[in-house]
N, C-alpha and C positions, 0 to 999 in steps of 0.2 A: 343661626340660619336654619330655616326649614326647607328641605329639598323634596320635590315630588319626583318619584321614580316611576317611569312608564315602560311597560313591556307589552307592546301591541302585537297581537296575532291577527290572522285573517278574519276571524269572527269573534275574537275576544280581546279584552284589554285588562291587564292586571296593573295595579298601582299600589304604591306605598308612599306615605308622607313621613319623612324621617327628620326628627329634630337633631341637628348635627351637634348641638351643645352636649347632648347625652348619648347620641347615636341610638336613640330609642324610637320605635315605630309609634307615631302619633295616631295614624289611621291607615287602613289598607282595605283593599277590596278587589272585586273583579266584575267586569261587564261581560256577559255571555250572550251568545247568539246575536251578535251584531249583524244587521242585514237579514236576519231570519225571524220569522214569527216566534213569539214567546221570549223575546229578549228581556233580560233583567240585570239589575245591579245589586250586588251583595256588598254592603259597606260594613266594615268591622272597626269598632273603637274599643281600645283596651278597657276592660271593666264594664262593658255595656253589652246588651244583647245585639245580635246582628240586625242590621236594617236591610230589608229586601225591597227594592223598588222595581215593580213590574211596569215597564214603559217601552214604547217602541223606540228602537235604535236603528234607523235606516242606514246610518253610516257612523264612522268613527268620530265625526264632528259632534254628533248628538251624544255619543257615549262620553266624550270628554266634557261636554256641557253638564251632563248629569253627575259626573265625578266631581267637578268643581262645585256644583250646587250642593252635593252631599258634604264636601269638605268645609263649606262655610255655613252650613245649616245651623240655625240657633238651637235646634233640638239635638242633633247628633254630629255636628261639625267638629273639626279639630283646630280650626283657625277662625278668627273673627272676620277677617276679610282677606282678599287675594294678595294684599300687600305683604302679608306674612310669609308667602311662598317666595323664597329668594331665588330659586332656580329650578329647572327641570332636567333630570337626567334620563336619557332614553337608551334602552338596550337596542343595539344594532348588531345584527348577526355578522355581517361580512365587511371587512375593511379592504379586501383585495390585497394588493401590495402598496396601496396608496397611503395608508395610515398605520403606524406602528404603535400608536398610543391614542388615548381618548382625545377628542377635539370639540371645540365649541361649534355650534351650528352656524353656517353661513350659506349663502346661495351657492357658492362654489363647492363647498363640502357636500351639499345636497345633490348637486349634479354628479359628483363623483360616486356617491352612494347609489344613485339611480343607475349609473353605468355598471356598477358592480352587482346590481340586482340579478344579472344573468348567472352569477356564481351561486346565488342562493334564492332561486325563483319562488320557493315555497314560503320563505320567511321575510326576505328583505323588503318586498313591496309593502307588506303589512306594517313593518317597522316604520317605513317612510310615511305611510298614511297617518300613523300615530303622531309623528313629528309635525306634519303639516296641520293636523287637527289642533294640536297644542299651540302652534304658532298663531293660528287663527283666533284661538280663544284667549291667548296670553301673549300678545305681540311684543310687549316690552320686557318680558322676563327672559333672562339669559338661559340658553339650553345647551346641553352637551350630549354627544354621542359616545357611548362606551361599547366597544366592539368585542364580540365573543372570540374573534380570531387574533386580536392584538397581542395578547400575552405570548402567543406562539411564534411571534416574528423574530424571536431570538434564536430559533432553531438554525443550526448551520446548514449550508446548502446540501451537504451530503445526506442530511436527514430529511429535508423536505422535497428533494428532487426524485422523480420517478425515472425508471429505466426506459424512457421513451425518446424518440428523436428530439434533440435539444430545441428545435424550432417550435415544438408544441408548447414549450415553456415560454420562449420569447414572444411567440406570436399570439398564443391563446391563454397564457398564464396557467397552464395545467401543472399543478404542484400540490403538495400536501399543505393545507392551511391550518387544520386543527380547529376544535370548537370547545365550548365550555371553559373558555379562558378565564373569565372572571371567577369561576368556582375554583379552578386550579390555583389561581393567584391567591385567593382568600385563604384556602386551607393550608397552603404551604407557609404563608405568613403566620397563621395561627399556630402551626406546628412549631415554628421557630420561637414564638413567644412562650409556648408551653415548655419547650426544652431549655429555655433561657440561654439561647445561643444566637449569634448573629446569623441571619439567613444566608449570608454570603459564605458561611463556613459549613453549610449543610448540603447533603445529597438526599433528596426526598422523592419518592414515587407516590404520586397522588392518583387515587382511583375514584373518579366520579361515576358512580354506578347507579343507574336508574333505568327508566324505559329507554332512554338514550344513554349510552355509556362511553367513557373514554378514560384512558390512562396516560399520564404524563410523567416525564422525567424532568425534575426541577433541580438543577445543579447551581448552587450559589444564588438562588432566587430567580434564575432564568430558565425558561423552558428550552431543553435541548432535543427533545423528541416527544411526539404525542401520537396516539393511535388512530384518531380520526384523520381523514385525508383531504382530498379535493372536495368531498362532501361528507356529511355525517354518516354515510353508509359504511365507510371503511372502518376497520378495527375489530373489536370484539363483537360477537353476536349480541343483539340487544332484544328489547321486548318484541318488536316485529321486524327488525332489520337483520339481514344475514351476516353482516360483518365481512371479513376477508373471504373471498372466494376466487378461484381461478376464473379470469375473464372469459375463457373458452366455454364455461358452463352456460353463459348467456346464449351463445350461438347454438350450442348443442340442444338446449331446451327449446329454442325457437323452432328447430327442425323437428323435434319430437312432439311439441304441443300445438304448433301452428300459431303461437302467440308472436306478436311483433316485439321489437326491442323495448318499446314503452311499456307494454304489458308485462314483460319479464321484469323490468326494473320496478314496476309497481309491486310485483310479488316480492322482490328483494327488499323493498322498503316497508311494505305493509302486511305481508303474510308470512314472513320468515322468522328467523330468530327463535325466541322462546315459544312464541305462538306456533310457528311452523313445525318445530321439532316435537313439541309436547302434544299438540292437538288439543290442549286444555285451555291455555290462556297465555297472555303476555304479562300478566301480573304475577310477580314472584310470590305473593302471598298465596295465590291459588296453586302455584306450582309446588310450593313446599307442603301445602296441605295434601295435594294429590300424591306427592312422593311418599309422604308418611302413610298413606293408605295403600301403598304398593304399586302405584302407577309407574311402570318402568320408563315410559317415554318422558314423563315429568322429571324423573330422576336423571335421565340422560340429558335433558335440557339443562338442568342445574349443573351437571358434571361438565358439559361442554363449556358453559359460561365460566364456571370457576377455573377450569383448566386453561382456557384462553386468556383470562385475566392474569393468572399465574405466569403464563408464558411471556406475556408482555412485561410483567414485573421483573422477571429474570433477565429479559433482554435489556431493560433499562438499567438494571444494576450493572450489567456488563458495559453498557454505553457510558455510564458515569464512573466506572471503576470503584463501585462501592455504594453503600446506602446507610443513612443514619435513621431514617424514619419511613414507614409505610403508612399512608393515610387513606382511610375509607370515608367517603362522603356521599351525599345525595340519598334518595329514597331507599334504594337497595343496599347501598354501602353502609348506611346508618342503621337499617332496621332488619337486615337479614343475616343472622349469625351463621347460618348454614353456608352462605356464600363466602363469608370471611374465613370460615374454617377451610374451605376448599382452596382459597387463595393463599392464606398465610400459614396454613398447617404444613408440616413436613418440610420446613425451610431452615432447620437447625444448623445445617452446614454453612449457612450464610450468617449465622449469629442471630437468627430471628426465631424467637420462641413465643408462641401464642399461648395465652392462659385461657383455656376453654371455659373455665368457670366465669371469668370476667367477660368473656365473649358472649355468653348466653344470659348474663344477668347485668344489672346496673341500670341507672336512670337513663332514660332516652332524652334526646334533645340537648345534651350537654357533651362537652369534650370528655372522652374516656380513653384511658391508657389500658389496653387489653393485652399487653405483653407481660411475660414472666419477669420477676424482679431482676434475674440475671441475664435477660435478653440484651444483647449488644445493640440490636435494632429495636427502636420503639415502634409499636404497632398502635396506631391511634384512630379513634373514630372522632371526626370533627364535623359537626353540622355546618353546612355551607350557608353563605349569606351573600348571594350575588347582588341583591338589591343594595346592601350596604356598600359593597365595592363600587357600584354605580354612583351612589350618593357621595362617597369619598372622592372619587375621581372628578365628579361634577363640581364639588366644593373647591377642590384644588385649582381647577381650571378657572372658575369664576373669580377666585381670590387673586389669581395670577394676572387676570385681565387688565 
């Protein structure tokens, strides 16, 4: 079975066609600037040059049409006809409390997801548009929704509740939801395979570190806590997001700057974090280069990030009463040894010994063990593959149908 994985954003659409007999990518690409002048499709086929299609994409329906056209193209397609695509798996950001696992698309499911759009107003509407566009182009192909939040639904109430009046939870569903669930799920399972142990017998802290970052405690294969909360703003400071702050800071800054609450939250989401502290960039490559040249604010930003991730790791070790593996993944987690040093260094008292030589060397894009031979806790770099998780979940649902 070949499964098409769709990740629709407000003005972009990423896709992968995965052959589930081998779990290899048959084709992938991205539509950019949907609804904006200068839109284009970049289509990638293994072993071939990229194909760039510059064409108007007034909406997601046209983007999907161009994607399907590219996939069946005699010159650069990956399938002979549409019948070879057995199902479509869609990334959906928010499940609310309605779904604790992936589900097949139905009219009722779509209505619930639309209602939950208020919990993720920046992402959920775009995800839904992608689903509707695919349904219009492929009406007879089964489709599944795989939620970013679903993996975290195993958190106990003591971990996901806030210290607010209880009726804010019952009436408005204000609670910690967590995000990056497909990534945390994938790398924890891959860690168990590497360690040759049953996932049910392991305590793992997974660090998905990128422009958006989150840390999760995975005990016996189940998430018991995670750093992101009601929105992806909570947790560690990120590329442009502030992470945890005292809520009173918002009111204080409103009085000092004259900005309203929406403007302050825009600052918290888009002008804070590594960008705000360093004044250099939200990109960790720029930050490490600036730090090496003596930029103290860039160094401070890296220190704050590493320290906060370390603090979450320590908290989750306490929450699980132990740890067997610490996993780094995503762009920063996989490619920034300076951050891994700040997080995993000086943790010998917990049986965690980082091998700095392995940390700064070795092949990229593959699973690497960067712990010392006598380290009781394994420190792993595991490239994430959220698209494969979506494809696997979709395949399982379709075969169960």
